[in-house]
PyMOL Python script that loads the backbone (N, CA, C, O; Angstrom):
from pymol import cmd

cmd.read_pdbstr("""\
ATOM      1  N   MET A   1       0.759  -1.620   0.041  1.00  0.00           N
ATOM      2  CA  MET A   1      -0.038   0.037  -0.111  1.00  0.00           C
ATOM      3  C   MET A   1       0.445   1.906  -0.588  1.00  0.00           C
ATOM      4  O   MET A   1      -0.581   2.521  -0.300  1.00  0.00           O
ATOM      5  N   THR A   2       1.111   2.573  -0.944  1.00  0.00           N
ATOM      6  CA  THR A   2       1.439   3.656  -0.749  1.00  0.00           C
ATOM      7  C   THR A   2       0.564   4.131   0.105  1.00  0.00           C
ATOM      8  O   THR A   2      -0.644   3.999   0.299  1.00  0.00           O
ATOM      9  N   SER A   3       1.528   4.773   0.625  1.00  0.00           N
ATOM     10  CA  SER A   3       1.174   6.209   1.626  1.00  0.00           C
ATOM     11  C   SER A   3       0.631   7.637   0.721  1.00  0.00           C
ATOM     12  O   SER A   3       1.182   7.776  -0.371  1.00  0.00           O
ATOM     13  N   GLN A   4      -0.037   8.315   0.975  1.00  0.00           N
ATOM     14  CA  GLN A   4      -0.610   9.440   0.689  1.00  0.00           C
ATOM     15  C   GLN A   4      -0.531  10.956   1.292  1.00  0.00           C
ATOM     16  O   GLN A   4      -0.981  11.321   2.379  1.00  0.00           O
ATOM     17  N   THR A   5       0.182  11.788   0.274  1.00  0.00           N
ATOM     18  CA  THR A   5       0.685  13.043   2.131  1.00  0.00           C
ATOM     19  C   THR A   5      -0.798  14.087   1.083  1.00  0.00           C
ATOM     20  O   THR A   5      -1.037  14.559  -0.029  1.00  0.00           O
ATOM     21  N   ILE A   6      -1.309  13.944   2.285  1.00  0.00           N
ATOM     22  CA  ILE A   6      -2.442  16.121   2.403  1.00  0.00           C
ATOM     23  C   ILE A   6      -1.700  16.915   2.370  1.00  0.00           C
ATOM     24  O   ILE A   6      -0.838  16.868   3.247  1.00  0.00           O
ATOM     25  N   ILE A   7      -1.626  18.272   1.161  1.00  0.00           N
ATOM     26  CA  ILE A   7      -1.525  19.089   1.787  1.00  0.00           C
ATOM     27  C   ILE A   7      -1.762  19.826   1.895  1.00  0.00           C
ATOM     28  O   ILE A   7      -2.803  19.621   1.271  1.00  0.00           O
ATOM     29  N   ARG A   8      -1.884  21.266   2.289  1.00  0.00           N
ATOM     30  CA  ARG A   8      -2.997  21.549   2.591  1.00  0.00           C
ATOM     31  C   ARG A   8      -2.564  23.285   1.856  1.00  0.00           C
ATOM     32  O   ARG A   8      -1.395  23.494   1.531  1.00  0.00           O
ATOM     33  N   LEU A   9      -3.727  24.484   1.659  1.00  0.00           N
ATOM     34  CA  LEU A   9      -3.605  25.373   0.331  1.00  0.00           C
ATOM     35  C   LEU A   9      -2.534  25.934   0.641  1.00  0.00           C
ATOM     36  O   LEU A   9      -2.407  26.451  -0.469  1.00  0.00           O
ATOM     37  N   PRO A  10      -1.260  26.440   1.420  1.00  0.00           N
ATOM     38  CA  PRO A  10      -0.018  27.009   1.529  1.00  0.00           C
ATOM     39  C   PRO A  10       1.063  26.637   0.639  1.00  0.00           C
ATOM     40  O   PRO A  10       1.724  27.307  -0.155  1.00  0.00           O
ATOM     41  N   GLN A  11       1.092  25.174   1.021  1.00  0.00           N
ATOM     42  CA  GLN A  11       1.718  24.442   0.540  1.00  0.00           C
ATOM     43  C   GLN A  11       1.774  24.419  -0.570  1.00  0.00           C
ATOM     44  O   GLN A  11       2.855  24.607  -1.128  1.00  0.00           O
ATOM     45  N   VAL A  12       0.206  24.091  -1.530  1.00  0.00           N
ATOM     46  CA  VAL A  12       0.143  23.835  -2.746  1.00  0.00           C
ATOM     47  C   VAL A  12      -0.092  25.061  -3.018  1.00  0.00           C
ATOM     48  O   VAL A  12      -1.289  24.962  -3.288  1.00  0.00           O
ATOM     49  N   LYS A  13       0.125  26.021  -3.135  1.00  0.00           N
ATOM     50  CA  LYS A  13       0.131  27.742  -3.349  1.00  0.00           C
ATOM     51  C   LYS A  13       1.582  28.080  -3.986  1.00  0.00           C
ATOM     52  O   LYS A  13       1.867  28.570  -5.079  1.00  0.00           O
ATOM     53  N   GLN A  14       2.568  27.549  -2.687  1.00  0.00           N
ATOM     54  CA  GLN A  14       4.263  27.199  -3.163  1.00  0.00           C
ATOM     55  C   GLN A  14       4.522  26.626  -4.004  1.00  0.00           C
ATOM     56  O   GLN A  14       5.009  27.289  -4.920  1.00  0.00           O
ATOM     57  N   ARG A  15       4.332  24.557  -4.334  1.00  0.00           N
ATOM     58  CA  ARG A  15       4.768  24.311  -5.538  1.00  0.00           C
ATOM     59  C   ARG A  15       4.131  24.644  -6.501  1.00  0.00           C
ATOM     60  O   ARG A  15       4.429  24.253  -7.629  1.00  0.00           O
ATOM     61  N   THR A  16       2.999  25.533  -6.225  1.00  0.00           N
ATOM     62  CA  THR A  16       2.044  25.871  -7.897  1.00  0.00           C
ATOM     63  C   THR A  16       2.825  27.077  -8.594  1.00  0.00           C
ATOM     64  O   THR A  16       3.217  27.213  -9.753  1.00  0.00           O
ATOM     65  N   GLY A  17       2.904  27.848  -7.546  1.00  0.00           N
ATOM     66  CA  GLY A  17       3.748  29.593  -7.656  1.00  0.00           C
ATOM     67  C   GLY A  17       1.928  30.197  -8.021  1.00  0.00           C
ATOM     68  O   GLY A  17       1.676  31.392  -8.175  1.00  0.00           O
ATOM     69  N   LEU A  18       0.991  29.227  -8.091  1.00  0.00           N
ATOM     70  CA  LEU A  18      -0.573  29.781  -8.185  1.00  0.00           C
ATOM     71  C   LEU A  18      -1.110  31.020  -6.979  1.00  0.00           C
ATOM     72  O   LEU A  18      -0.727  31.012  -5.810  1.00  0.00           O
ATOM     73  N   SER A  19      -1.664  31.615  -7.320  1.00  0.00           N
ATOM     74  CA  SER A  19      -2.827  32.970  -6.185  1.00  0.00           C
ATOM     75  C   SER A  19      -3.839  31.347  -5.807  1.00  0.00           C
ATOM     76  O   SER A  19      -4.095  30.408  -6.561  1.00  0.00           O
ATOM     77  N   ARG A  20      -4.196  31.561  -4.410  1.00  0.00           N
ATOM     78  CA  ARG A  20      -5.485  31.017  -3.956  1.00  0.00           C
ATOM     79  C   ARG A  20      -7.110  30.975  -5.047  1.00  0.00           C
ATOM     80  O   ARG A  20      -7.886  30.163  -5.551  1.00  0.00           O
ATOM     81  N   SER A  21      -6.961  31.940  -4.968  1.00  0.00           N
ATOM     82  CA  SER A  21      -8.195  32.233  -6.453  1.00  0.00           C
ATOM     83  C   SER A  21      -8.043  31.809  -7.685  1.00  0.00           C
ATOM     84  O   SER A  21      -9.055  31.482  -8.304  1.00  0.00           O
ATOM     85  N   THR A  22      -6.347  31.692  -8.508  1.00  0.00           N
ATOM     86  CA  THR A  22      -6.124  31.381  -9.336  1.00  0.00           C
ATOM     87  C   THR A  22      -6.755  29.639  -9.012  1.00  0.00           C
ATOM     88  O   THR A  22      -7.915  29.432  -9.368  1.00  0.00           O
ATOM     89  N   ILE A  23      -6.075  28.611  -8.439  1.00  0.00           N
ATOM     90  CA  ILE A  23      -6.775  28.138  -7.859  1.00  0.00           C
ATOM     91  C   ILE A  23      -8.000  26.896  -7.711  1.00  0.00           C
ATOM     92  O   ILE A  23      -8.188  25.680  -7.728  1.00  0.00           O
ATOM     93  N   TYR A  24      -8.727  28.388  -7.535  1.00  0.00           N
ATOM     94  CA  TYR A  24     -10.171  27.921  -7.679  1.00  0.00           C
ATOM     95  C   TYR A  24     -10.703  28.309  -8.039  1.00  0.00           C
ATOM     96  O   TYR A  24     -11.588  28.704  -7.280  1.00  0.00           O
ATOM     97  N   SER A  25     -10.859  28.645  -9.355  1.00  0.00           N
ATOM     98  CA  SER A  25     -10.478  28.983 -10.523  1.00  0.00           C
ATOM     99  C   SER A  25     -11.003  27.963 -11.511  1.00  0.00           C
ATOM    100  O   SER A  25     -12.144  27.719 -11.904  1.00  0.00           O
ATOM    101  N   LEU A  26      -9.222  27.182 -11.934  1.00  0.00           N
ATOM    102  CA  LEU A  26      -8.844  25.425 -12.444  1.00  0.00           C
ATOM    103  C   LEU A  26      -9.148  25.179 -11.534  1.00  0.00           C
ATOM    104  O   LEU A  26      -8.282  25.762 -10.880  1.00  0.00           O
ATOM    105  N   ILE A  27     -10.033  24.524 -10.530  1.00  0.00           N
ATOM    106  CA  ILE A  27     -11.346  23.690 -10.148  1.00  0.00           C
ATOM    107  C   ILE A  27     -12.405  24.014 -11.037  1.00  0.00           C
ATOM    108  O   ILE A  27     -12.734  23.366 -12.030  1.00  0.00           O
ATOM    109  N   LYS A  28     -12.891  25.008 -10.633  1.00  0.00           N
ATOM    110  CA  LYS A  28     -14.345  26.010 -11.063  1.00  0.00           C
ATOM    111  C   LYS A  28     -14.385  24.659 -12.762  1.00  0.00           C
ATOM    112  O   LYS A  28     -15.065  23.745 -13.228  1.00  0.00           O
ATOM    113  N   ALA A  29     -13.203  25.413 -13.021  1.00  0.00           N
ATOM    114  CA  ALA A  29     -12.847  24.981 -14.641  1.00  0.00           C
ATOM    115  C   ALA A  29     -12.492  23.046 -15.211  1.00  0.00           C
ATOM    116  O   ALA A  29     -11.966  22.562 -16.214  1.00  0.00           O
ATOM    117  N   GLY A  30     -12.695  22.851 -14.801  1.00  0.00           N
ATOM    118  CA  GLY A  30     -11.996  21.113 -13.929  1.00  0.00           C
ATOM    119  C   GLY A  30     -10.609  20.921 -14.578  1.00  0.00           C
ATOM    120  O   GLY A  30     -10.454  19.931 -15.293  1.00  0.00           O
ATOM    121  N   GLN A  31      -9.138  22.163 -14.308  1.00  0.00           N
ATOM    122  CA  GLN A  31      -7.978  21.832 -14.736  1.00  0.00           C
ATOM    123  C   GLN A  31      -7.357  21.952 -13.297  1.00  0.00           C
ATOM    124  O   GLN A  31      -6.128  22.005 -13.250  1.00  0.00           O
ATOM    125  N   PHE A  32      -7.779  21.982 -12.590  1.00  0.00           N
ATOM    126  CA  PHE A  32      -7.224  20.856 -11.022  1.00  0.00           C
ATOM    127  C   PHE A  32      -8.440  20.924 -10.064  1.00  0.00           C
ATOM    128  O   PHE A  32      -9.436  21.586  -9.773  1.00  0.00           O
ATOM    129  N   LYS A  33      -7.627  19.672  -9.722  1.00  0.00           N
ATOM    130  CA  LYS A  33      -8.673  18.406  -9.190  1.00  0.00           C
ATOM    131  C   LYS A  33      -9.288  19.317  -7.697  1.00  0.00           C
ATOM    132  O   LYS A  33      -8.511  20.265  -7.577  1.00  0.00           O
ATOM    133  N   ALA A  34     -10.117  19.367  -6.811  1.00  0.00           N
ATOM    134  CA  ALA A  34     -10.478  19.105  -5.951  1.00  0.00           C
ATOM    135  C   ALA A  34     -10.131  18.979  -5.162  1.00  0.00           C
ATOM    136  O   ALA A  34      -9.617  17.861  -5.176  1.00  0.00           O
ATOM    137  N   PRO A  35      -9.892  19.843  -3.403  1.00  0.00           N
ATOM    138  CA  PRO A  35      -9.338  18.998  -2.606  1.00  0.00           C
ATOM    139  C   PRO A  35     -10.309  18.362  -2.297  1.00  0.00           C
ATOM    140  O   PRO A  35     -11.375  18.306  -2.910  1.00  0.00           O
ATOM    141  N   ILE A  36      -9.880  17.584  -0.863  1.00  0.00           N
ATOM    142  CA  ILE A  36     -10.104  16.686   0.702  1.00  0.00           C
ATOM    143  C   ILE A  36     -10.669  17.422   2.004  1.00  0.00           C
ATOM    144  O   ILE A  36     -10.186  18.127   2.890  1.00  0.00           O
ATOM    145  N   SER A  37     -12.436  16.706   1.554  1.00  0.00           N
ATOM    146  CA  SER A  37     -12.030  18.147   2.618  1.00  0.00           C
ATOM    147  C   SER A  37     -11.899  16.847   4.166  1.00  0.00           C
ATOM    148  O   SER A  37     -12.437  15.744   4.258  1.00  0.00           O
ATOM    149  N   LEU A  38     -10.878  17.648   5.287  1.00  0.00           N
ATOM    150  CA  LEU A  38     -10.644  17.428   6.067  1.00  0.00           C
ATOM    151  C   LEU A  38     -11.183  17.793   7.381  1.00  0.00           C
ATOM    152  O   LEU A  38     -10.374  17.463   8.248  1.00  0.00           O
ATOM    153  N   GLY A  39     -12.141  18.297   7.826  1.00  0.00           N
ATOM    154  CA  GLY A  39     -13.488  17.989   8.196  1.00  0.00           C
ATOM    155  C   GLY A  39     -14.298  19.382   8.278  1.00  0.00           C
ATOM    156  O   GLY A  39     -14.732  19.805   7.207  1.00  0.00           O
ATOM    157  N   ALA A  40     -14.569  20.208   9.558  1.00  0.00           N
ATOM    158  CA  ALA A  40     -15.434  20.946   8.532  1.00  0.00           C
ATOM    159  C   ALA A  40     -15.461  21.562   8.312  1.00  0.00           C
ATOM    160  O   ALA A  40     -16.348  21.766   7.484  1.00  0.00           O
ATOM    161  N   ARG A  41     -14.553  22.780   8.706  1.00  0.00           N
ATOM    162  CA  ARG A  41     -13.920  23.672   7.621  1.00  0.00           C
ATOM    163  C   ARG A  41     -12.330  23.697   7.650  1.00  0.00           C
ATOM    164  O   ARG A  41     -11.579  24.595   8.028  1.00  0.00           O
ATOM    165  N   ALA A  42     -11.992  22.192   7.034  1.00  0.00           N
ATOM    166  CA  ALA A  42     -10.949  22.165   6.610  1.00  0.00           C
ATOM    167  C   ALA A  42     -10.367  21.480   5.644  1.00  0.00           C
ATOM    168  O   ALA A  42     -10.780  20.321   5.687  1.00  0.00           O
ATOM    169  N   VAL A  43      -9.075  21.754   4.201  1.00  0.00           N
ATOM    170  CA  VAL A  43      -9.690  21.156   3.485  1.00  0.00           C
ATOM    171  C   VAL A  43      -7.976  21.047   2.914  1.00  0.00           C
ATOM    172  O   VAL A  43      -7.132  21.907   3.167  1.00  0.00           O
ATOM    173  N   GLY A  44      -7.710  19.732   2.066  1.00  0.00           N
ATOM    174  CA  GLY A  44      -6.586  19.442   1.218  1.00  0.00           C
ATOM    175  C   GLY A  44      -6.372  18.944   0.191  1.00  0.00           C
ATOM    176  O   GLY A  44      -7.418  18.604  -0.361  1.00  0.00           O
ATOM    177  N   TRP A  45      -5.339  18.685  -0.459  1.00  0.00           N
ATOM    178  CA  TRP A  45      -4.940  18.589  -1.799  1.00  0.00           C
ATOM    179  C   TRP A  45      -3.884  16.955  -1.586  1.00  0.00           C
ATOM    180  O   TRP A  45      -2.947  16.789  -0.804  1.00  0.00           O
ATOM    181  N   LEU A  46      -4.352  16.160  -2.381  1.00  0.00           N
ATOM    182  CA  LEU A  46      -3.410  14.844  -2.730  1.00  0.00           C
ATOM    183  C   LEU A  46      -2.222  16.092  -3.328  1.00  0.00           C
ATOM    184  O   LEU A  46      -2.284  17.074  -4.068  1.00  0.00           O
ATOM    185  N   GLU A  47      -1.181  15.403  -2.542  1.00  0.00           N
ATOM    186  CA  GLU A  47       0.678  15.792  -2.665  1.00  0.00           C
ATOM    187  C   GLU A  47       0.981  15.635  -4.873  1.00  0.00           C
ATOM    188  O   GLU A  47       1.559  16.227  -5.785  1.00  0.00           O
ATOM    189  N   SER A  48      -0.188  14.025  -4.551  1.00  0.00           N
ATOM    190  CA  SER A  48       0.527  13.184  -6.194  1.00  0.00           C
ATOM    191  C   SER A  48       0.040  14.084  -7.015  1.00  0.00           C
ATOM    192  O   SER A  48       0.586  14.539  -8.020  1.00  0.00           O
ATOM    193  N   ASP A  49      -1.277  14.409  -6.461  1.00  0.00           N
ATOM    194  CA  ASP A  49      -2.492  15.205  -7.563  1.00  0.00           C
ATOM    195  C   ASP A  49      -1.310  17.082  -7.736  1.00  0.00           C
ATOM    196  O   ASP A  49      -1.137  17.716  -8.777  1.00  0.00           O
ATOM    197  N   VAL A  50      -1.141  17.190  -7.303  1.00  0.00           N
ATOM    198  CA  VAL A  50      -0.499  18.072  -7.366  1.00  0.00           C
ATOM    199  C   VAL A  50       0.701  18.130  -8.467  1.00  0.00           C
ATOM    200  O   VAL A  50       0.655  18.864  -9.454  1.00  0.00           O
ATOM    201  N   SER A  51       2.032  17.054  -8.091  1.00  0.00           N
ATOM    202  CA  SER A  51       2.521  17.468  -8.282  1.00  0.00           C
ATOM    203  C   SER A  51       2.309  16.623 -10.324  1.00  0.00           C
ATOM    204  O   SER A  51       2.985  16.794 -11.339  1.00  0.00           O
ATOM    205  N   ASP A  52       1.443  16.032 -10.129  1.00  0.00           N
ATOM    206  CA  ASP A  52       0.658  15.768 -12.056  1.00  0.00           C
ATOM    207  C   ASP A  52       0.719  17.339 -12.249  1.00  0.00           C
ATOM    208  O   ASP A  52       1.579  17.959 -12.874  1.00  0.00           O
ATOM    209  N   PHE A  53      -0.744  18.019 -11.352  1.00  0.00           N
ATOM    210  CA  PHE A  53      -1.133  18.989 -12.284  1.00  0.00           C
ATOM    211  C   PHE A  53       0.144  19.571 -12.343  1.00  0.00           C
ATOM    212  O   PHE A  53       0.031  20.415 -13.232  1.00  0.00           O
ATOM    213  N   ILE A  54       1.507  19.616 -11.833  1.00  0.00           N
ATOM    214  CA  ILE A  54       2.869  20.118 -12.169  1.00  0.00           C
ATOM    215  C   ILE A  54       3.615  19.640 -13.543  1.00  0.00           C
ATOM    216  O   ILE A  54       4.245  20.279 -14.386  1.00  0.00           O
ATOM    217  N   GLU A  55       3.342  18.492 -13.445  1.00  0.00           N
ATOM    218  CA  GLU A  55       4.097  18.257 -14.920  1.00  0.00           C
ATOM    219  C   GLU A  55       3.000  18.478 -15.933  1.00  0.00           C
ATOM    220  O   GLU A  55       3.339  18.967 -17.010  1.00  0.00           O
ATOM    221  N   SER A  56       1.790  18.196 -15.739  1.00  0.00           N
ATOM    222  CA  SER A  56       1.069  18.066 -17.539  1.00  0.00           C
ATOM    223  C   SER A  56       1.320  20.172 -17.811  1.00  0.00           C
ATOM    224  O   SER A  56       1.318  20.672 -18.935  1.00  0.00           O
ATOM    225  N   ARG A  57       1.563  21.281 -16.063  1.00  0.00           N
ATOM    226  CA  ARG A  57       2.168  22.101 -17.162  1.00  0.00           C
ATOM    227  C   ARG A  57       3.174  22.523 -18.122  1.00  0.00           C
ATOM    228  O   ARG A  57       3.248  23.072 -19.221  1.00  0.00           O
ATOM    229  N   VAL A  58       4.283  21.777 -16.777  1.00  0.00           N
ATOM    230  CA  VAL A  58       5.194  21.372 -17.832  1.00  0.00           C
ATOM    231  C   VAL A  58       5.493  20.732 -19.425  1.00  0.00           C
ATOM    232  O   VAL A  58       6.341  21.024 -20.269  1.00  0.00           O
ATOM    233  N   LYS A  59       4.873  20.171 -19.414  1.00  0.00           N
ATOM    234  CA  LYS A  59       4.834  18.906 -20.295  1.00  0.00           C
ATOM    235  C   LYS A  59       3.689  20.484 -21.152  1.00  0.00           C
ATOM    236  O   LYS A  59       4.211  21.547 -21.487  1.00  0.00           O
ATOM    237  N   ALA A  60       2.859  20.317 -21.240  1.00  0.00           N
ATOM    238  CA  ALA A  60       2.407  21.912 -22.354  1.00  0.00           C
ATOM    239  C   ALA A  60       3.475  22.798 -22.699  1.00  0.00           C
ATOM    240  O   ALA A  60       3.703  23.218 -23.833  1.00  0.00           O
ATOM    241  N   SER A  61       3.760  22.914 -22.236  1.00  0.00           N
ATOM    242  CA  SER A  61       4.866  24.243 -22.395  1.00  0.00           C
ATOM    243  C   SER A  61       5.501  24.183 -22.943  1.00  0.00           C
ATOM    244  O   SER A  61       5.887  25.163 -23.580  1.00  0.00           O
ATOM    245  N   ARG A  62       6.244  22.511 -23.109  1.00  0.00           N
ATOM    246  CA  ARG A  62       7.086  22.542 -24.102  1.00  0.00           C
ATOM    247  C   ARG A  62       7.221  21.775 -25.131  1.00  0.00           C
ATOM    248  O   ARG A  62       8.232  21.354 -25.694  1.00  0.00           O
ATOM    249  N   LYS A  63       5.667  21.568 -25.414  1.00  0.00           N
ATOM    250  CA  LYS A  63       4.947  20.976 -26.857  1.00  0.00           C
ATOM    251  C   LYS A  63       5.023  22.553 -26.830  1.00  0.00           C
ATOM    252  O   LYS A  63       6.131  22.639 -26.301  1.00  0.00           O
ATOM    253  N   ALA A  64       4.596  23.973 -27.041  1.00  0.00           N
ATOM    254  CA  ALA A  64       3.764  24.852 -27.517  1.00  0.00           C
ATOM    255  C   ALA A  64       5.161  25.919 -27.158  1.00  0.00           C
ATOM    256  O   ALA A  64       5.025  27.140 -27.237  1.00  0.00           O
ATOM    257  N   GLY A  65       6.256  25.391 -26.833  1.00  0.00           N
ATOM    258  CA  GLY A  65       7.813  25.934 -27.657  1.00  0.00           C
ATOM    259  C   GLY A  65       7.910  25.752 -28.613  1.00  0.00           C
ATOM    260  O   GLY A  65       8.932  26.096 -29.206  1.00  0.00           O
TER     261      GLY A  65
END
""", "prot")
cmd.dss("prot")
cmd.show_as("cartoon", "prot")
cmd.util.cbc("prot")
cmd.orient("prot")
């Protein structure tokens, strides 16, 4: 069984370089995975989902150039 790490918004922002509003806009557009509920007022993202997003952006930028 693989262990999965959940990261919170500050770490997501740091890893992607995106603002909170941009992250939520991408979620609404279906381009970024939605967060996982951790409790009544807490959410987080799977670190692997964030890494996949970053990798897809790198691949897309390399194709375009």
